[in-house]
C-alpha positions as CSV (number, residue, x, y, z in Angstrom):
1,M,-141.5,5.6,-27.5
2,G,-143.0,6.9,-24.0
3,G,-145.2,4.2,-23.3
4,L,-146.9,3.3,-20.2
5,P,-144.2,1.3,-17.7
6,L,-144.7,-2.5,-17.8
7,P,-146.5,-3.8,-14.6
8,I,-143.8,-5.6,-12.3
9,L,-145.1,-9.4,-12.2
10,R,-144.6,-10.9,-8.6
11,V,-144.8,-14.3,-8.3
12,P,-145.6,-15.6,-4.9
13,P,-143.3,-18.0,-3.3
14,P,-144.8,-21.9,-3.6
15,A,-147.0,-22.8,-0.6
16,P,-145.2,-24.7,2.3
17,V,-146.3,-28.6,2.2
18,V,-148.0,-29.7,5.2
19,E,-146.0,-32.2,7.0
20,A,-149.2,-34.8,7.2
21,K,-149.1,-35.0,3.1
22,L,-145.0,-34.9,3.2
23,E,-145.5,-38.1,5.2
24,A,-148.3,-39.5,3.0
25,V,-146.1,-38.8,0.2
26,R,-143.0,-40.9,2.0
27,A,-144.9,-43.8,2.7
28,R,-146.2,-43.9,-0.5
29,L,-142.4,-43.9,-2.2
30,E,-140.9,-46.1,0.6
31,S,-139.5,-48.7,-1.4
32,I,-139.1,-46.9,-4.6
33,L,-136.6,-44.0,-2.8
34,E,-134.7,-47.5,-0.7
35,S,-134.4,-48.9,-3.9
36,V,-132.3,-46.2,-6.1
37,Q,-128.8,-44.5,-5.1
38,F,-128.8,-40.6,-4.3
39,P,-127.9,-38.6,-6.1
40,T,-130.6,-39.8,-8.6
41,H,-132.4,-39.2,-12.1
42,R,-136.0,-38.7,-12.7
43,W,-135.6,-41.5,-15.1
44,Q,-133.8,-43.9,-12.3
45,L,-136.7,-43.0,-10.1
46,V,-139.7,-44.1,-12.8
47,V,-137.8,-47.3,-13.6
48,A,-137.9,-48.1,-9.8
49,A,-141.4,-47.3,-9.9
50,D,-142.1,-49.7,-12.8
51,Y,-140.3,-52.4,-11.0
52,H,-141.9,-52.1,-7.6
53,G,-145.4,-52.3,-9.3
54,A,-146.3,-48.6,-7.9
55,D,-149.9,-47.3,-8.5
56,H,-150.3,-45.4,-11.9
57,A,-150.8,-42.1,-9.9
58,T,-147.6,-42.5,-8.7
59,R,-145.8,-43.6,-12.1
60,R,-147.3,-40.6,-13.7
61,A,-146.1,-38.3,-11.3
62,L,-142.9,-39.6,-11.1
63,R,-142.6,-39.1,-15.2
64,D,-143.7,-35.6,-14.8
65,L,-141.2,-34.7,-12.2
66,S,-138.6,-31.5,-13.6
67,V,-135.6,-33.4,-15.8
68,E,-133.0,-32.7,-12.9
69,T,-130.8,-34.5,-10.5
70,Y,-132.2,-35.0,-7.2
71,P,-129.7,-34.9,-4.4
72,D,-131.7,-37.2,-1.9
73,S,-135.1,-38.6,-0.7
74,A,-136.4,-35.5,0.9
75,A,-135.9,-33.9,-2.5
76,V,-137.8,-36.3,-4.4
77,V,-140.6,-36.4,-1.7
78,D,-140.9,-32.2,-1.9
79,A,-141.5,-32.3,-5.3
80,L,-143.7,-35.2,-5.6
81,A,-146.3,-33.1,-2.5
82,R,-146.3,-30.3,-4.7
83,T,-148.6,-32.6,-8.0
84,S,-151.7,-33.4,-8.1
85,W,-151.1,-36.8,-9.1
86,I,-150.1,-38.1,-5.9
87,S,-153.2,-36.7,-4.1
88,L,-155.1,-39.3,-5.7
89,P,-155.7,-42.2,-3.0
90,C,-154.1,-45.2,-3.2
91,D,-155.5,-48.2,-1.8
92,P,-152.8,-50.1,0.2
93,T,-153.9,-53.9,-0.6
94,T,-154.2,-53.6,-4.3
95,R,-152.2,-50.7,-4.9
96,H,-154.6,-49.4,-7.4
97,T,-156.1,-45.7,-7.8
98,P,-159.5,-45.0,-9.0
99,V,-157.2,-43.7,-12.5
100,D,-155.9,-47.6,-12.5
101,D,-159.5,-49.3,-13.0
């Protein structure tokens, strides 16, 4: 059959995450990342977040990570910086996000 050729789908590379956002994610995850040994799995990050009382948005973002082994904290921060959940503001005194209330 000589039909029309299929179009070539070109997927753009992921957009780089600005350093300010990476730094904000690092600060938000500090106690979690310090309490796990790397390489680590997603479930270990989720357990550490629950243990340290992370806010809803952070716990949700960790649960939504792909199931893989993360070699270091930079890989976790980069993966989380690309999620929309981690962008929700977190009150530093109460550790709550608008979703928590």
